[in-house]
Every structure is written in structure tokens, then in C-alpha cells.
C-alpha positions in Angstrom: 10.8 2.5 4.7 7.2 1.6 5.6 6.0 5.0 4.3 7.8 4.6 1.1 6.3 1.1 0.7 2.9 2.6 1.3 3.4 5.3 -1.3 4.3 2.6 -3.9 1.6 0.2 -2.9 0.3 -0.3 -6.4 2.3 -0.1 -9.7 1.3 3.0 -11.6 -0.1 2.1 -14.9 1.0 3.7 -18.2 -1.7 5.9 -19.8 -2.2 6.8 -23.5 1.2 5.4 -24.7 3.3 7.7 -22.5 6.2 6.0 -20.7 7.0 6.4 -17.0 5.2 7.4 -13.9 1.6 8.7 -14.2 -0.2 9.9 -11.2 -3.9 9.3 -11.0 -5.9 11.9 -13.0 -8.0 13.6 -10.5 -10.6 14.4 -13.3 -11.4 10.7 -13.5 -12.7 10.8 -9.8 -16.4 11.0 -9.3 -16.4 13.2 -6.1 -20.1 13.4 -5.8 -20.4 9.6 -5.7 -17.5 9.4 -3.1 -19.3 11.9 -0.9 -22.7 10.2 -1.2 -21.4 6.7 -0.8 -18.5 7.2 1.7 -19.0 10.7 3.2 -15.5 11.5 1.7 -15.0 15.2 0.6 -12.3 16.3 -1.7 -11.5 19.5 0.2 -11.0 17.6 3.5 -8.5 15.2 1.8 -6.7 18.1 0.2 -6.4 20.0 3.5 -4.9 17.1 5.3 -2.4 16.3 2.5 -4.0 12.9 2.0 -5.3 13.7 -1.6 -1.7 14.1 -2.8 -0.7 10.7 -1.3 -3.7 9.0 -2.8 -3.2 10.6 -6.3 0.3 9.1 -6.2 -0.9 5.5 -5.4 -0.4 5.8 -1.6 -2.9 5.6 1.2 -4.4 8.3 3.3 -3.9 8.5 7.0 -6.9 7.3 9.1 -10.0 9.3 8.1 -13.7 9.0 9.1 -15.9 7.4 6.4 -19.6 6.9 6.7 -20.7 4.1 4.4 -24.4 3.2 4.1 -25.4 -0.5 4.6 -29.0 -1.4 4.3 -30.0 2.3 4.4 -28.2 3.0 7.7 -25.0 5.0 7.9 -22.0 3.9 10.1 -19.1 5.9 11.1 -15.8 4.0 10.7 -12.1 4.8 10.6 -10.2 3.7 7.5 -7.3 4.5 5.3 -8.2 5.3 1.7 -6.5 4.7 -1.6 -7.5 5.0 -5.3 -7.3 2.2 -7.8 -7.5 2.3 -11.5 -9.1 -0.4 -13.6 -8.1 -1.4 -17.1 -10.2 1.4 -18.7 -8.6 4.1 -16.5 -11.7 4.5 -14.2 -10.9 5.3 -10.7 -12.6 3.9 -7.5 -12.0 4.4 -3.8 -10.6 1.5 -1.8 -11.2 1.7 1.9 -8.8 -0.1 4.2 -10.7 -0.6 7.4 -9.1 -1.3 10.7 -8.9 -5.0 11.5 -8.7 -6.4 15.1 -5.9 -8.8 14.0 -4.1 -9.8 10.9 -5.1 -12.9 8.9 -1.8 -14.6 8.6 -2.6 -17.9 6.8 -2.2 -17.1 3.1 -1.8 -13.9 1.0 -1.8 -13.8 -2.7 -1.2 -17.6 -2.9 1.8 -17.4 -0.5 1.3 -19.6 2.6 2.9 -18.1 5.7 5.1 -20.4 7.7 5.3 -20.2 11.6 8.5 -18.1 11.2 6.8 -15.8 8.7 3.8 -15.2 11.2 6.3 -14.6 14.0 8.2 -12.0 12.0 5.0 -10.2 10.9 3.6 -10.0 14.4 7.0 -8.9 16.0 8.4 -6.6 13.4 5.5 -5.8 11.0 7.7 -7.1 8.1 8.1 -10.7 6.6 11.9 -10.4 6.6 12.5 -11.8 3.1 11.2 -11.4 -0.4 8.5 -13.9 -1.5 6.7 -14.6 -4.8 3.1 -13.3 -4.8 0.5 -14.2 -7.5 -1.7 -11.5 -9.0 -5.1 -13.1 -8.9 -6.3 -11.3 -12.1 -3.4 -11.9 -14.4 -1.7 -14.8 -12.7 1.6 -12.9 -12.9 4.3 -13.9 -10.2 6.0 -10.9 -8.6 8.8 -11.1 -6.0 7.6 -8.8 -3.2 8.2 -7.4 0.2 5.2 -8.2 2.6 4.4 -6.0 5.6 1.6 -5.3 8.1 0.0 -1.8 7.9 0.5 -0.7 11.5 -2.6 1.6 11.4 -5.1 -1.0 10.0 -3.5 -4.5 10.5 -3.9 -5.1 6.8 -1.3 -7.2 5.0 0.3 -5.1 2.3 3.0 -5.7 -0.3 5.5 -3.8 -2.5 7.1 -5.4 -5.6 10.8 -5.7 -4.9 11.5 -4.1 -8.3 9.8 -0.8 -7.1 12.0 -0.5 -4.0 15.0 1.8 -4.3 17.8 1.2 -1.8 20.0 4.4 -1.5 23.7 4.4 -1.0 23.2 6.6 2.1 20.4 7.3 4.5 21.0 10.6 6.3 24.7 10.6 7.1 25.0 6.8 7.2 26.7 5.0 4.2 25.0 1.9 3.1 27.5 -0.7 1.8 26.9 -2.9 -1.3 26.5 -5.9 1.0 23.9 -4.0 3.2 22.0 -3.0 0.1 21.9 -6.5 -1.1 20.6 -7.6 2.4 17.9 -5.0 2.3 16.9 -6.0 -1.2 16.5 -9.6 0.0 14.3 -8.3 2.8 16.8 -9.0 5.5 17.3 -6.7 8.5 20.4 -4.5 8.8 20.4 -3.7 12.4 23.8 -2.2 13.2 23.4 1.1 11.3 19.7 1.7 10.7 
């Protein structure tokens, strides 16, 4: 489920009046700027399969980036994603590896001691919480997790998570689906 959450990290925006899911338009990406600024090459992302993930609002696996700070290049590992602004411009968002999570507050949700314990032990908050978008002020019920590769806090709106009736050969009852939607664990079967 973590990978599915990563894939749906950001809500895709509607473009040009068309309804439904719209992947990121690759033609809106300035590849020359990405290579000069971050050392990121399109063909390498495509060969690894990361480009497809990123065009569908997900994150890459860990890749080497070489950003320039003060005229000096540094080699760092990061996961990458694309972000669209209101005008449809696409920018690269690096998700650098953090030594430890910052578990005080996230999108105006203050973590309790129990929340911090759950995030450290399981990587998931264990419940749905209301998060506030800092640009729009919109409140969104969301699942909160820790990205195991970068230690970054990440979230997925609860409305974007689909709970199937079956996973593999295992039937998921209505009660278990409701528990999963609420962010609760279902340990017996899964």
C-alpha cells in the first residue's frame, strides 16, 4: 500500500477543461535546466522506469543528483517527483534523505506521543487526520506515512485511496475495508 500511496502523492490537476486523470505533460519539462541544475538526465530516468512513475505524480527510487550550491557541485541521493503550478509549469522536487523524521507538526497537525510512536514503529500514523493545505487553506482528511527511503513525512488524501474487495486470494470484508479507510491496521489477513 505504501507504493500505491507514493504513486498518488499529489492530486492530479485537471487541464484544459478535460475531466479525469491527466498525467504530467512531458513537453512542459525543461530537461536542459534539470540537467544543468540537478544533473538529472531524461534518458537515465526513462531506463530505470522512474520517469513513468514521476509523470504519474509518483516519486522515483533513490537517484544521484548533483546540485550546485555556491558554485560547488555536491553528489547526493534523493527521490524525485514533479510538481505542477497553477499555470501548468512543471518543476522538479527533490526528496533528500533525512537522518531522522521531524515529528512535531505536519500541515498544521500536531503529532501526539502515540502518533510519533506509531510513525516510528510502523511507518504509518494508524488513523486518518485532517491536514491543511498551506496555499489554499483547504482541510483534507489524509493518511500520513514516513517514506522509508528518505525519512520524509508524506500524505495521501483518504479520498484517493481505493480499498479493493480482494487482495490476491484474500477476501476483504466490508468491516475490514472500513477499518483500512479509517487508517486502522487489519493484521489477521494482510
